[in-house]
C-alpha positions as CSV (number, residue, x, y, z in Angstrom):
1,M,11.9,10.5,35.1
2,I,12.0,11.1,31.2
3,K,11.7,7.1,31.4
4,Q,8.1,7.6,33.1
5,R,6.7,10.4,31.3
6,L,7.2,8.7,28.2
7,Q,5.7,5.3,29.5
8,Q,3.0,7.3,30.3
9,L,2.9,9.1,26.7
10,V,2.5,5.7,24.7
11,D,0.5,4.3,27.8
12,D,-2.1,6.6,28.5
13,P,-4.1,7.5,26.0
14,A,-6.8,9.4,27.7
15,H,-4.7,11.6,29.9
16,G,-2.6,15.0,29.2
17,A,0.8,14.5,27.2
18,G,-0.8,11.0,26.6
19,R,-3.7,11.9,24.8
20,I,-2.2,14.7,22.7
21,F,0.2,12.1,21.3
22,A,-2.4,10.0,20.9
23,W,-4.8,12.0,18.7
24,F,-1.7,13.6,16.9
25,I,-0.7,9.9,15.8
26,Q,-4.7,9.5,14.8
27,L,-4.2,13.0,12.7
28,T,-1.3,11.3,11.5
29,I,-3.1,8.3,10.5
30,V,-5.6,10.2,8.9
31,V,-3.3,12.4,6.7
32,S,-1.5,9.4,5.7
33,I,-4.1,7.8,4.4
34,L,-6.3,10.4,2.6
35,D,-2.5,10.8,0.6
36,F,-2.6,7.5,0.0
37,T,-5.9,7.2,-1.7
38,F,-4.9,11.1,-3.3
39,E,-1.6,9.0,-4.7
40,T,-3.4,6.6,-6.9
41,I,-5.5,9.4,-9.1
42,P,-4.1,9.2,-12.2
43,G,-2.3,11.9,-14.4
44,L,-1.2,14.4,-11.0
45,A,1.2,17.1,-11.6
46,P,4.8,16.3,-11.0
47,D,4.8,18.7,-8.1
48,T,1.2,17.4,-6.7
49,L,3.1,13.6,-6.3
50,A,6.0,15.0,-5.2
51,A,4.5,16.3,-2.3
52,L,2.3,13.6,-2.1
53,K,5.3,11.5,-1.7
54,A,6.9,14.0,1.0
55,I,3.9,14.1,3.0
56,E,4.6,10.2,2.9
57,L,7.9,10.0,4.1
58,I,7.1,12.3,7.1
59,S,4.6,9.9,7.9
60,I,7.0,7.0,7.7
61,I,9.0,9.0,10.2
62,I,6.7,9.8,12.3
63,F,4.9,5.8,12.6
64,S,9.2,5.0,13.1
65,V,9.4,6.9,15.9
66,E,6.8,5.9,17.7
67,L,6.6,2.3,17.2
68,V,10.6,2.9,18.6
69,L,9.1,4.7,21.5
70,R,6.2,1.5,22.2
71,L,9.0,-0.5,22.1
72,A,11.2,1.0,24.1
73,F,9.0,2.3,26.5
74,S,5.7,0.8,26.8
75,N,5.2,-2.1,29.3
76,Q,4.4,-4.6,26.7
77,G,8.0,-3.9,24.8
78,F,8.8,-6.0,22.5
79,R,6.0,-8.0,23.0
80,H,4.0,-5.0,21.3
81,L,5.4,-6.5,17.7
82,F,3.4,-9.6,18.6
83,T,-0.6,-7.6,19.2
84,F,-3.0,-6.6,17.0
85,F,-2.0,-3.0,16.6
86,G,1.8,-4.1,17.2
87,I,1.3,-6.5,13.5
88,I,-0.7,-3.1,12.2
89,D,1.9,-0.6,12.9
90,L,4.9,-3.1,11.5
91,L,3.1,-3.7,8.5
92,A,2.0,0.0,8.1
93,I,6.0,1.1,7.3
94,L,8.0,-2.4,7.0
95,P,7.8,-2.3,3.0
96,F,8.6,1.0,2.7
97,Y,12.3,-0.1,5.0
98,L,12.6,-3.0,2.7
99,A,11.6,-2.3,-0.7
100,L,9.7,-4.8,-1.2
101,G,7.4,-3.8,-3.8
102,I,4.4,-4.7,-1.9
103,D,2.0,-1.4,-0.9
104,L,0.0,-2.1,2.7
105,R,-0.6,1.7,3.5
106,G,-4.3,0.8,3.7
107,V,-3.8,-1.2,6.6
108,R,-2.9,2.0,8.1
109,A,-6.8,2.4,8.5
110,F,-7.3,-0.7,11.3
111,R,-5.2,1.8,13.5
112,L,-8.2,4.3,13.7
113,L,-9.2,1.0,16.5
114,R,-7.7,2.9,18.5
115,L,-9.5,5.7,18.9
116,F,-11.4,3.3,21.8
117,Q,-8.6,2.9,23.8
118,M,-8.7,6.7,24.0
119,F,-11.9,7.6,24.8
120,K,-12.3,4.3,27.0
121,L,-15.9,5.3,27.9
122,A,-18.6,2.7,29.1
123,K,-20.6,2.5,26.6
124,Y,-18.1,1.2,24.2
125,S,-16.5,-1.7,26.3
126,R,-20.5,-2.6,26.9
127,S,-21.1,-2.9,23.7
128,I,-18.0,-4.9,22.7
129,R,-19.4,-7.0,25.9
130,R,-22.6,-7.2,24.4
131,F,-21.4,-8.6,21.5
132,H,-18.9,-11.3,23.3
133,V,-21.7,-12.8,25.9
134,A,-24.2,-12.9,21.9
135,F,-21.4,-14.7,20.0
136,L,-21.2,-17.1,23.1
137,N,-24.8,-17.6,22.7
138,A,-25.2,-18.2,19.2
139,R,-22.3,-19.8,18.4
140,E,-24.0,-23.2,17.9
141,D,-26.6,-21.8,15.9
142,L,-24.0,-19.7,13.6
143,L,-21.7,-23.2,13.6
144,L,-24.5,-25.5,12.4
145,F,-25.8,-22.9,9.7
146,G,-22.1,-22.8,8.7
147,A,-22.0,-26.1,7.9
148,T,-25.2,-26.4,6.4
149,A,-24.3,-22.8,4.3
150,L,-21.2,-25.1,3.1
151,I,-23.0,-28.1,1.9
152,I,-25.6,-26.5,0.3
153,L,-23.1,-24.3,-1.8
154,F,-21.7,-27.3,-2.3
155,V,-24.7,-29.0,-3.6
156,A,-25.7,-26.1,-5.6
157,A,-22.1,-26.0,-7.7
158,V,-23.0,-29.6,-8.4
159,G,-26.7,-29.2,-9.6
160,I,-25.6,-26.2,-12.4
161,H,-22.3,-28.6,-13.5
162,F,-25.1,-31.6,-14.3
163,F,-27.3,-29.0,-15.7
164,E,-24.9,-26.4,-18.0
165,S,-21.6,-28.5,-18.3
166,T,-22.4,-29.6,-22.1
167,V,-23.6,-26.5,-23.3
168,Q,-21.1,-23.7,-21.1
169,P,-18.5,-26.1,-20.5
170,E,-16.0,-23.1,-20.2
171,L,-18.1,-21.5,-17.3
172,F,-19.6,-25.0,-15.8
173,G,-17.0,-27.6,-16.9
174,S,-15.9,-28.5,-13.6
175,I,-17.7,-28.4,-10.2
176,P,-14.7,-25.7,-8.8
177,H,-15.3,-23.6,-11.5
178,C,-19.3,-23.9,-10.7
179,L,-18.6,-22.7,-6.8
180,W,-18.1,-19.1,-7.8
181,W,-21.4,-18.6,-9.8
182,A,-22.4,-20.9,-6.5
183,V,-21.4,-18.5,-4.1
184,T,-22.5,-15.1,-6.1
185,T,-26.0,-17.2,-6.6
186,L,-26.0,-17.9,-3.1
187,T,-25.5,-14.7,-1.8
188,T,-27.9,-12.9,-4.4
189,V,-25.0,-11.1,-5.9
190,G,-25.4,-12.6,-8.9
191,Y,-22.3,-10.5,-11.3
192,G,-23.3,-12.3,-14.5
193,D,-20.0,-13.3,-15.8
194,A,-22.1,-16.9,-15.4
195,F,-25.7,-17.7,-15.4
196,P,-27.3,-20.6,-16.4
197,I,-28.9,-20.9,-20.1
198,T,-31.0,-23.8,-20.1
199,V,-34.5,-24.6,-19.0
200,G,-33.5,-27.3,-16.4
201,G,-30.8,-24.6,-15.2
202,K,-33.0,-21.4,-14.9
203,L,-35.0,-23.4,-12.9
204,F,-32.5,-25.2,-10.4
205,T,-30.9,-21.4,-10.3
206,F,-34.6,-19.8,-8.9
207,V,-34.5,-22.7,-6.8
208,I,-31.0,-21.5,-5.6
209,L,-31.5,-17.5,-5.4
210,A,-34.8,-19.0,-2.8
211,V,-32.2,-20.7,-1.3
212,G,-29.7,-17.8,-1.0
213,L,-32.5,-15.4,0.7
214,A,-33.0,-17.6,3.7
215,V,-29.1,-18.0,4.0
216,V,-28.7,-14.4,4.2
217,A,-31.5,-13.8,6.1
218,V,-31.2,-16.2,9.1
219,P,-27.4,-15.5,10.7
220,S,-28.9,-12.3,11.1
221,G,-31.7,-13.2,12.4
222,I,-29.6,-15.5,14.9
223,M,-27.1,-12.6,16.0
224,A,-30.3,-10.2,16.5
225,S,-31.7,-12.7,19.2
226,A,-28.9,-13.3,20.6
227,L,-27.5,-9.6,20.7
228,S,-31.7,-9.0,22.3
229,Q,-30.7,-12.1,24.6
230,A,-27.2,-10.8,25.6
231,R,-28.9,-7.1,26.2
232,D,-31.5,-8.8,28.5
233,E,-28.6,-10.6,30.6
234,M,-26.4,-7.8,31.0
235,K,-29.4,-5.7,31.9
236,G,-30.4,-8.7,34.7
237,H,-26.7,-8.3,36.1
238,D,-26.4,-5.3,36.4
239,S,-30.0,-5.4,38.3
240,D,-28.6,-7.8,40.1
241,Q,-25.6,-5.8,41.8
242,T,-27.2,-2.8,41.7
243,N,-29.9,-5.2,44.3
244,Q,-27.3,-6.5,46.3
245,P,-27.6,-5.7,50.2
246,E,-24.7,-3.9,51.9
247,V,-22.4,-5.6,53.8
248,T,-22.3,-3.9,57.4
249,R,-19.3,-4.5,59.7
């Protein structure tokens, strides 16, 4: 009986005690994220740091108990460790126990995705299915565009190397060095840490910036069209199911 209740506690976040437990864990995640955020503020008083450390310790204990309960009583058992949420759960607490010196508390934010499991609303599942259908519809276009973008990226690095390598060898002395400039320019970010000074390099940069506008815009257009198509397909499918005549016996 106790085992069954514990199983419902970890496997049924939509009803009863399982819902309360799920909300408690989500609240703990939010508190731990805020705790981690405030802990990075410089110049905090020793008492404040001690309080933040205590909150982190309590969070670790709660997350550890939750993970043990999931491994012991959930339907997945130890298979939970090989799921997306299982890996996130483990990464969130493992450095604390092994003293690895790596702070992975930021990954706890991904655990908030369990809110979708808690709500189990039809509109979320439909939205996820719509994105899945849209991706399947657009995958060939996205693959072709991705390959083309990589080629353009390489050509941009080669071009700026040709124009700027002799006058700025420390920034554009090799094609691998130029790839960083090509990435920031094609994505229209332009950090300003590397920029051309020759006339040819500036003209070439103008061309790459114009191409970069298309590089940014094309995937958005592809996905927007695919999402619209997926919405129409799902509406048509739902309409067909609604209009099916009932089978009389």
